[in-house]
C-alpha positions as CSV (number, residue, x, y, z in Angstrom):
1,M,-95.4,232.3,-93.5
2,Q,-94.1,235.8,-94.2
3,R,-90.7,234.3,-95.0
4,L,-92.3,231.9,-97.4
5,I,-94.2,234.7,-99.2
6,E,-91.0,236.7,-99.4
7,L,-89.2,233.7,-101.0
8,Y,-92.0,233.5,-103.5
9,R,-91.8,237.2,-104.3
10,Q,-88.0,237.0,-104.8
11,N,-88.4,234.1,-107.2
12,F,-91.4,235.3,-109.2
13,G,-91.2,239.0,-108.9
14,H,-94.6,239.5,-107.2
15,T,-96.5,238.3,-104.2
16,P,-98.9,235.4,-104.5
17,Q,-102.5,236.4,-105.2
18,N,-103.8,233.5,-103.1
19,T,-102.4,231.3,-100.3
20,E,-104.1,228.1,-99.2
21,S,-102.9,226.1,-96.2
22,L,-103.0,222.3,-96.9
23,P,-104.1,219.7,-94.3
24,K,-101.4,218.3,-92.1
25,A,-100.7,214.5,-92.2
26,G,-98.3,212.6,-89.9
27,S,-95.4,215.1,-90.0
28,N,-94.9,218.6,-88.5
29,R,-94.3,220.2,-91.9
30,H,-96.7,222.9,-93.0
31,Y,-97.6,222.9,-96.7
32,V,-99.1,226.0,-98.5
33,R,-100.4,226.3,-102.0
34,L,-99.3,229.7,-103.4
35,T,-101.1,230.9,-106.6
36,G,-99.9,233.8,-108.7
37,N,-101.9,236.2,-110.9
38,D,-101.6,233.9,-113.9
39,G,-103.3,231.1,-112.0
40,E,-100.1,229.0,-111.8
41,S,-99.4,227.5,-108.4
42,V,-96.4,226.2,-106.4
43,I,-96.2,224.4,-103.1
44,G,-94.5,226.2,-100.2
45,V,-93.0,224.1,-97.4
46,I,-92.3,225.4,-93.9
47,S,-90.4,223.3,-91.4
48,P,-88.0,224.1,-88.5
49,D,-86.2,220.8,-89.1
50,T,-83.5,222.2,-91.4
51,E,-81.6,218.9,-91.5
52,E,-84.6,217.1,-92.9
53,N,-85.2,220.0,-95.3
54,R,-81.7,219.7,-96.6
55,C,-82.0,216.0,-97.2
56,F,-85.3,216.4,-99.1
57,I,-83.9,219.2,-101.2
58,Y,-80.8,217.1,-102.0
59,L,-82.7,214.0,-102.9
60,S,-85.3,215.8,-105.0
61,R,-82.6,217.4,-107.1
62,H,-80.6,214.1,-107.3
63,F,-83.7,212.2,-108.5
64,A,-84.9,214.9,-110.8
65,G,-81.4,214.8,-112.4
66,K,-82.1,211.2,-113.3
67,Y,-85.5,212.0,-114.7
68,L,-87.4,210.3,-111.9
69,P,-90.9,211.5,-111.1
70,V,-90.5,213.8,-108.1
71,P,-91.3,217.4,-107.4
72,E,-88.7,220.0,-108.5
73,V,-87.4,222.3,-105.8
74,I,-87.6,225.8,-107.2
75,A,-86.2,228.0,-104.4
76,V,-84.8,227.7,-100.9
77,S,-84.6,230.3,-98.1
78,D,-81.2,231.2,-96.8
79,D,-81.9,229.5,-93.5
80,T,-83.4,226.4,-95.1
81,T,-86.6,226.6,-93.0
82,C,-88.8,227.0,-96.1
83,Y,-88.7,226.2,-99.8
84,L,-90.8,226.1,-102.9
85,Q,-91.5,223.1,-105.0
86,T,-93.6,222.3,-108.1
87,D,-97.3,221.7,-107.4
88,L,-98.2,218.1,-108.3
89,G,-101.9,218.7,-107.9
90,R,-104.5,217.8,-105.3
91,T,-105.0,214.1,-105.8
92,S,-102.9,211.4,-104.2
93,L,-103.0,207.8,-105.3
94,Y,-104.8,207.1,-102.0
95,Q,-107.5,209.5,-102.9
96,A,-107.7,208.2,-106.5
97,L,-108.4,204.7,-105.1
98,E,-111.1,205.8,-102.7
99,R,-113.9,204.3,-104.7
100,G,-112.2,200.8,-104.9
101,R,-111.2,201.0,-101.2
102,K,-114.8,201.5,-100.1
103,A,-116.7,199.6,-102.7
104,G,-117.8,196.1,-102.1
105,D,-116.7,195.0,-105.6
106,G,-113.1,195.9,-105.1
107,Y,-110.8,197.8,-107.4
108,N,-111.8,198.3,-111.1
109,E,-109.6,198.2,-114.2
110,E,-108.7,201.9,-114.1
111,E,-107.6,201.7,-110.4
112,H,-105.6,198.6,-111.2
113,R,-103.8,200.6,-113.9
114,K,-102.8,203.3,-111.5
115,I,-101.5,200.8,-108.9
116,R,-99.6,199.0,-111.7
117,Q,-98.1,202.3,-112.9
118,T,-96.9,203.1,-109.4
119,I,-95.4,199.7,-108.5
120,R,-93.5,199.6,-111.8
121,L,-92.0,203.0,-111.1
122,L,-90.7,201.9,-107.7
123,P,-87.7,199.9,-108.9
124,H,-86.5,202.9,-110.9
125,I,-86.2,205.1,-107.8
126,Q,-84.7,202.2,-105.9
127,V,-82.1,201.2,-108.5
128,I,-81.5,204.3,-110.7
129,G,-82.0,206.6,-107.7
130,A,-79.2,204.9,-105.8
131,E,-76.7,205.5,-108.6
132,G,-74.3,208.2,-107.6
133,L,-76.2,208.8,-104.3
134,D,-74.1,210.6,-101.6
135,E,-75.1,208.6,-98.5
136,E,-73.4,211.2,-96.3
137,R,-76.3,213.6,-97.1
138,L,-79.0,211.2,-96.0
139,L,-80.6,211.4,-92.5
140,S,-79.3,209.0,-89.9
141,P,-79.4,206.0,-90.0
142,R,-78.2,206.2,-93.5
143,H,-78.3,202.4,-94.1
144,F,-80.8,199.8,-93.0
145,D,-79.0,197.6,-90.5
146,E,-79.7,195.7,-87.4
147,R,-79.8,198.8,-85.3
148,S,-82.3,200.6,-87.5
149,A,-84.4,197.4,-87.6
150,M,-84.5,197.3,-83.8
151,F,-85.6,201.0,-83.8
152,D,-88.7,200.0,-85.7
153,L,-89.3,196.9,-83.6
154,Y,-89.1,198.9,-80.4
155,Y,-91.5,201.4,-82.0
156,F,-94.0,198.4,-82.1
157,K,-93.1,197.2,-78.6
158,Y,-93.4,200.5,-76.8
159,C,-96.0,202.5,-78.8
160,F,-98.4,199.6,-79.5
161,L,-97.8,196.4,-77.6
162,R,-97.4,198.2,-74.3
163,T,-100.9,199.8,-74.7
164,K,-102.4,196.3,-74.7
165,N,-101.3,195.3,-71.2
166,I,-100.0,191.9,-72.4
167,A,-97.7,190.4,-69.8
168,C,-94.5,189.0,-71.4
169,D,-91.1,187.7,-70.6
170,E,-88.9,190.7,-71.6
171,V,-85.7,188.6,-72.2
172,R,-87.5,186.1,-74.4
173,L,-89.2,188.8,-76.4
174,E,-85.9,190.7,-76.8
175,N,-84.1,187.6,-78.0
176,D,-86.8,187.1,-80.7
177,L,-86.7,190.7,-81.8
178,I,-82.9,190.6,-82.1
179,H,-83.2,187.3,-84.1
180,M,-85.7,189.0,-86.5
181,A,-83.4,192.1,-86.9
182,S,-80.6,189.8,-87.8
183,D,-82.7,187.9,-90.4
184,L,-83.8,191.2,-92.0
185,T,-80.3,192.3,-92.7
186,V,-78.8,189.2,-94.3
187,P,-77.1,190.0,-97.7
188,S,-79.4,191.3,-100.4
189,C,-80.6,189.3,-103.4
190,T,-78.7,191.8,-105.5
191,E,-75.1,193.0,-105.3
192,K,-76.1,196.6,-106.2
193,K,-76.7,199.3,-103.7
194,T,-80.4,200.2,-103.7
195,F,-82.4,203.1,-102.3
196,L,-85.0,202.3,-99.6
197,F,-87.9,204.8,-99.7
198,R,-89.1,203.7,-96.2
199,D,-92.5,205.3,-96.3
200,F,-93.7,204.1,-99.8
201,Q,-97.5,204.2,-99.6
202,A,-100.4,205.5,-101.6
203,R,-100.6,208.8,-99.6
204,N,-97.0,209.6,-100.7
205,V,-97.8,209.2,-104.4
206,M,-99.3,212.2,-106.3
207,M,-101.2,211.6,-109.5
208,S,-100.0,214.5,-111.7
209,P,-101.5,212.9,-113.8
210,T,-99.1,210.0,-113.7
211,P,-97.5,208.9,-110.4
212,H,-95.0,211.2,-108.8
213,F,-93.2,210.4,-105.5
214,I,-93.1,212.7,-102.4
215,D,-92.0,212.4,-98.8
216,F,-88.8,210.4,-99.5
217,Q,-86.5,212.4,-97.1
218,G,-86.4,209.5,-94.6
219,G,-84.9,207.2,-97.2
220,Q,-81.8,205.0,-96.7
221,T,-79.9,202.5,-98.6
222,G,-81.3,199.1,-98.0
223,P,-83.3,196.1,-99.1
224,L,-85.8,196.2,-101.9
225,Q,-88.5,194.2,-100.2
226,Y,-89.2,196.9,-97.5
227,D,-90.8,199.3,-100.0
228,V,-92.8,196.5,-101.7
229,A,-94.2,195.4,-98.4
230,S,-94.9,199.0,-97.4
231,F,-96.9,199.7,-100.5
232,L,-98.8,196.5,-101.2
233,W,-99.5,195.6,-97.6
234,Q,-100.5,199.1,-96.5
235,A,-103.2,198.4,-94.0
236,S,-105.7,201.2,-95.0
237,A,-105.4,200.4,-98.7
238,R,-107.0,197.0,-98.1
239,Y,-105.7,195.4,-101.3
240,P,-107.1,191.9,-102.0
241,H,-104.7,189.0,-101.9
242,A,-104.9,188.4,-105.7
243,L,-104.1,192.0,-106.4
244,R,-101.0,191.9,-104.2
245,E,-99.8,188.8,-106.0
246,E,-100.4,190.4,-109.4
247,M,-98.6,193.6,-108.5
248,T,-95.7,191.7,-106.9
249,A,-95.2,190.0,-110.3
250,E,-95.4,193.4,-112.1
251,Y,-92.7,194.8,-109.8
252,I,-90.4,191.8,-110.3
253,E,-90.8,192.0,-114.1
254,E,-89.8,195.7,-114.0
255,L,-87.0,195.1,-111.6
256,R,-85.6,192.4,-113.9
257,S,-85.3,195.0,-116.7
258,L,-82.9,197.0,-114.5
259,I,-80.7,194.5,-112.6
260,N,-79.9,190.9,-112.2
261,F,-81.2,189.4,-109.0
262,D,-82.3,186.1,-107.4
263,E,-86.1,186.1,-107.7
264,E,-86.6,183.1,-105.4
265,A,-84.5,184.8,-102.7
266,F,-86.4,188.0,-103.2
267,R,-89.8,186.3,-102.7
268,N,-88.6,184.3,-99.8
269,R,-87.6,187.4,-97.8
270,L,-90.6,189.5,-98.9
271,Q,-93.0,187.9,-96.4
272,L,-90.6,188.6,-93.5
273,F,-90.6,192.2,-94.5
274,V,-94.4,192.2,-94.6
275,L,-94.4,191.0,-91.0
276,F,-91.7,193.6,-90.0
277,R,-93.5,196.4,-91.8
278,T,-96.8,195.5,-90.2
279,L,-95.2,195.6,-86.7
280,Q,-93.6,199.0,-87.5
281,V,-96.8,200.6,-88.8
282,L,-98.7,199.4,-85.7
283,G,-96.1,201.2,-83.7
284,A,-96.8,204.4,-85.7
285,Y,-100.5,203.9,-85.5
286,G,-100.2,203.5,-81.7
287,L,-98.2,206.7,-81.4
288,R,-100.3,208.8,-83.8
289,G,-103.6,207.2,-82.9
290,Y,-103.6,206.2,-79.2
291,F,-101.4,209.0,-78.0
292,E,-101.9,211.9,-80.5
293,R,-105.6,210.9,-81.0
294,K,-105.5,211.2,-84.8
295,Q,-108.5,209.3,-86.2
296,Y,-107.0,208.2,-89.5
297,F,-104.4,206.2,-87.6
298,I,-106.9,204.7,-85.2
299,D,-109.0,203.6,-88.1
300,S,-106.0,201.9,-89.7
301,I,-105.3,199.6,-86.7
302,P,-108.0,196.9,-87.4
303,P,-106.9,196.2,-91.0
304,A,-103.2,196.1,-89.8
305,I,-104.3,193.5,-87.2
306,E,-105.9,191.5,-90.1
307,N,-102.5,191.7,-92.0
308,L,-100.8,190.4,-88.8
309,R,-103.2,187.5,-88.5
310,R,-102.4,186.5,-92.1
311,Q,-98.7,186.5,-91.3
312,I,-99.3,184.2,-88.3
313,L,-101.4,181.8,-90.4
314,D,-98.8,181.8,-93.1
315,G,-96.1,180.7,-90.6
316,V,-93.9,183.7,-91.0
317,C,-93.6,184.0,-87.2
318,I,-92.4,180.4,-86.7
319,P,-88.7,181.2,-86.4
320,Y,-89.6,183.6,-83.5
321,P,-91.7,181.3,-81.2
322,Y,-92.1,183.7,-78.3
323,L,-92.9,186.6,-80.4
324,E,-95.5,184.4,-82.3
325,E,-97.1,183.6,-78.9
326,I,-97.3,187.3,-78.0
327,L,-98.8,188.1,-81.4
328,K,-101.4,185.4,-81.2
329,R,-102.5,186.8,-77.8
330,L,-102.5,190.3,-79.3
331,T,-104.6,189.5,-82.3
332,G,-106.9,187.4,-80.1
333,T,-107.6,190.4,-77.8
334,E,-108.5,192.8,-80.6
335,E,-112.1,193.5,-81.4
336,K,-113.4,191.6,-84.4
337,T,-112.5,193.2,-87.6
338,P,-115.4,194.9,-89.5
339,S,-116.8,192.9,-92.4
340,S,-116.4,195.9,-94.6
341,F,-112.8,194.9,-95.2
342,S,-112.6,191.3,-94.0
343,S,-114.4,190.3,-97.1
344,T,-111.6,191.7,-99.3
345,L,-109.1,189.2,-97.8
346,P,-108.7,185.6,-99.0
347,A,-110.4,182.9,-96.9
348,T,-107.2,181.8,-95.4
349,N,-106.7,185.2,-93.8
350,R,-110.0,185.4,-92.0
351,Q,-109.9,182.8,-89.2
352,T,-108.6,184.0,-85.9
353,P,-105.9,181.6,-84.9
354,V,-106.5,179.3,-81.9
355,H,-103.7,177.9,-79.6
356,V,-102.5,174.5,-80.7
357,E,-99.1,174.6,-78.8
358,S,-100.3,172.0,-76.3
359,V,-101.0,169.6,-79.2
360,K,-97.6,170.2,-80.7
361,E,-95.9,169.4,-77.4
362,K,-97.9,166.3,-76.6
363,T,-97.9,164.4,-79.9
364,E,-95.9,163.6,-83.0
365,K,-97.7,165.0,-86.1
366,N,-98.0,161.8,-88.1
367,L,-101.3,162.8,-89.5
368,I,-101.5,163.1,-93.3
369,V,-104.4,165.2,-94.6
370,R,-105.6,164.6,-98.1
371,V,-107.5,167.4,-99.8
372,W,-109.3,166.9,-103.1
373,S,-111.1,169.1,-105.7
374,F,-113.4,167.1,-108.0
375,S,-116.3,167.2,-110.4
376,Y,-119.6,165.6,-109.2
377,R,-120.1,164.4,-112.8
378,K,-117.1,162.1,-112.3
379,G,-117.8,160.9,-108.8
380,I,-116.4,161.5,-105.3
381,P,-112.7,160.6,-104.8
382,E,-111.9,157.3,-103.1
383,D,-110.0,157.3,-99.8
384,P,-106.7,155.5,-100.5
385,S,-106.1,154.9,-96.8
386,G,-109.2,152.7,-96.4
387,N,-110.3,154.6,-93.3
388,G,-113.1,156.5,-94.9
389,G,-112.7,159.4,-92.5
390,G,-113.3,163.1,-93.3
391,Y,-115.7,165.4,-95.2
392,V,-117.1,165.9,-98.6
393,F,-118.2,169.5,-99.2
394,D,-120.6,170.6,-102.0
395,C,-119.5,174.0,-103.4
396,R,-122.4,174.2,-105.8
397,S,-124.4,176.5,-103.6
398,T,-121.9,179.4,-104.2
399,H,-121.7,181.7,-107.2
400,N,-120.1,179.9,-110.2
401,P,-117.5,181.9,-112.3
402,G,-117.8,179.2,-114.9
403,R,-121.1,180.7,-116.1
404,Y,-119.2,183.7,-117.5
405,E,-117.1,183.6,-120.7
406,P,-113.9,185.3,-119.4
407,Y,-113.4,182.5,-116.8
408,K,-114.4,179.4,-118.7
409,Q,-110.9,178.4,-119.6
410,Q,-109.5,179.3,-116.2
411,T,-109.5,177.6,-112.8
412,G,-109.7,178.5,-109.2
413,L,-105.9,178.9,-109.2
414,D,-106.0,181.8,-111.6
415,A,-106.0,185.4,-110.3
416,P,-109.1,186.6,-112.2
417,V,-111.2,183.7,-110.8
418,I,-109.8,184.3,-107.3
419,T,-110.7,188.0,-107.6
420,F,-114.2,187.1,-108.8
421,L,-114.9,184.7,-106.0
422,E,-113.5,186.9,-103.3
423,K,-115.4,190.0,-104.4
424,D,-118.6,188.0,-104.5
425,G,-117.9,186.8,-101.0
426,E,-120.1,183.6,-100.9
427,I,-117.0,181.3,-101.1
428,L,-115.5,183.1,-98.1
429,R,-118.5,182.6,-95.9
430,F,-118.7,179.0,-97.0
431,L,-115.0,178.4,-96.1
432,E,-115.4,180.0,-92.6
433,H,-117.6,177.0,-91.7
434,V,-115.2,174.6,-93.3
435,Y,-112.3,176.0,-91.3
436,A,-114.2,175.7,-88.1
437,L,-114.8,172.0,-88.7
438,A,-111.2,171.5,-89.8
439,D,-109.9,173.1,-86.6
440,T,-111.9,170.7,-84.4
441,H,-111.2,167.6,-86.5
442,V,-107.4,168.1,-87.2
443,T,-106.7,169.0,-83.6
444,R,-108.5,165.9,-82.3
445,Y,-106.9,163.6,-84.8
446,I,-103.4,164.9,-83.8
447,E,-104.2,164.4,-80.2
448,R,-105.4,160.8,-80.7
449,G,-102.5,159.9,-83.0
450,F,-104.6,159.2,-86.1
451,N,-102.7,159.2,-89.4
452,S,-105.2,160.0,-92.2
453,L,-108.0,162.5,-92.8
454,M,-109.7,163.7,-96.0
455,F,-111.4,166.9,-97.1
456,C,-113.0,166.8,-100.6
457,F,-114.6,169.7,-102.4
458,G,-116.9,169.1,-105.3
459,C,-118.6,171.4,-107.8
460,T,-120.1,171.0,-111.3
461,G,-117.0,170.8,-113.3
462,G,-114.3,170.6,-110.6
463,Q,-112.6,173.6,-112.1
464,H,-113.4,176.9,-110.2
465,R,-115.1,176.8,-106.8
466,S,-113.9,173.4,-105.7
467,V,-110.3,174.1,-106.8
468,Y,-110.3,177.5,-104.9
469,S,-111.7,175.8,-101.8
470,A,-109.4,172.9,-101.8
471,Q,-106.3,175.0,-102.4
472,H,-107.1,177.4,-99.6
473,T,-108.1,174.7,-97.2
474,A,-104.9,172.8,-97.8
475,E,-102.8,175.9,-97.2
476,Y,-104.8,176.8,-94.1
477,I,-104.4,173.4,-92.5
478,H,-100.6,173.2,-93.3
479,N,-99.9,176.8,-92.2
480,K,-101.8,176.3,-88.9
481,Y,-100.9,172.8,-87.9
482,G,-97.7,171.9,-89.8
483,V,-98.9,168.4,-90.7
484,E,-98.3,166.9,-94.1
485,V,-101.0,167.9,-96.6
486,Q,-101.4,166.1,-99.9
487,L,-103.5,168.2,-102.4
488,F,-105.1,166.8,-105.5
489,H,-106.9,168.8,-108.1
490,R,-108.2,165.7,-109.8
491,E,-109.8,167.2,-113.0
492,Q,-106.6,169.3,-113.7
493,G,-104.2,166.5,-112.9
494,I,-102.4,168.8,-110.4
495,N,-100.9,167.2,-107.3
496,Q,-99.0,169.1,-104.6
497,V,-97.5,168.0,-101.2
498,F,-97.0,170.4,-98.3
499,A,-94.3,168.6,-96.3
500,R,-94.6,168.1,-92.6
501,R,-93.1,171.1,-90.8
502,K,-90.1,170.4,-88.7
503,E,-90.5,171.7,-85.1
């Protein structure tokens, strides 16, 4: 501390009038707010890790030289154990979003604006920040490769999975982890070198008053998707599915203004990085929470498990069958997630997966499931198979977005309607019961070799609630069972086929 105060005196010509130690987070760095006689403050940083300090100082000056929003390094001690940087204020993006994170009605327009500002700045530090970057001055590993991917996967394996006492075949698990690491490091969707922030989350964004980035000293060169997954799927932020989709589109639009890239390839790989990042942060939460007993990290575990359940349901784990089996057992042994955040997730995320492997092994999946949305005014859809098997669900007991002017011209496929329904929550509770029936019926139909089943969802106009329910049910059944699902939004004239998944 005395060395830091002396550095302040050398730079400003007087000692600080006030010093305020700031709370520690996950690192061992010590932050101090130093305020002078004029009321102006700077942040002092104390850390014995001089290699990390040098990397941060280099990157801060490199980014600032490109007019990117980062703190300016004002002065550095001769031994590089402490330095001064500009004070970006007291409010992180995480703190600025506290109301929306805790409120039952989700994030408001102002909070959406702050998230949007941040995600649109990200491609600038990734693309412009990588221009002229001296990789030799980065911390090791300097580039995201298979070995660095394995470091993070081992983090999950040893700091989280091991604490759950789940017996596993080490060789089969290792093979799947190596397979995933290889998939994560295939050639990028862009030819350009890009900067990977690595810990891009709301806690590392300061609102001053616009977003400024901190804690980027662990950065590497590497794939763009890693940071998008880190930010939008941050477990403790509890962003709704519709918001994630909206912000992914905002990011892609801004990225397109900077470089040419293959959007389809980007989106295809993003979900794999979401799975990877979820495993990595669970490793961090295990270390910081279970071993170091830091409550914030313990509290972050249940929402991270919810994210993991979603990845399983979405079929992201399918290329890694033994890892998928382990993750299903892991999510099944966790305590039930509190309703305070399960209601912020789309209905397809909220059903704990059951084991259907025996069904897959015993039978061919010749079943075709037809899912319809319709208006009761125009009658219930006919069963083209002639079997007459299945369910008709009446969605009219749930809150109707169509009563409100902003949603009248939209459908249950549009993000504002999805957000309305999920914030309200009635449709989510309704679909929980639908999924339970679907699990029993689809499993039994596969076992018995039946080839046709229908699920029909009706509401007043066949536009909002029924469309949302049919879409989510179709995706749920296909993701979980891999059967062919034919989806018909009758009143919109929209048809979609989810092809039978090859085993």
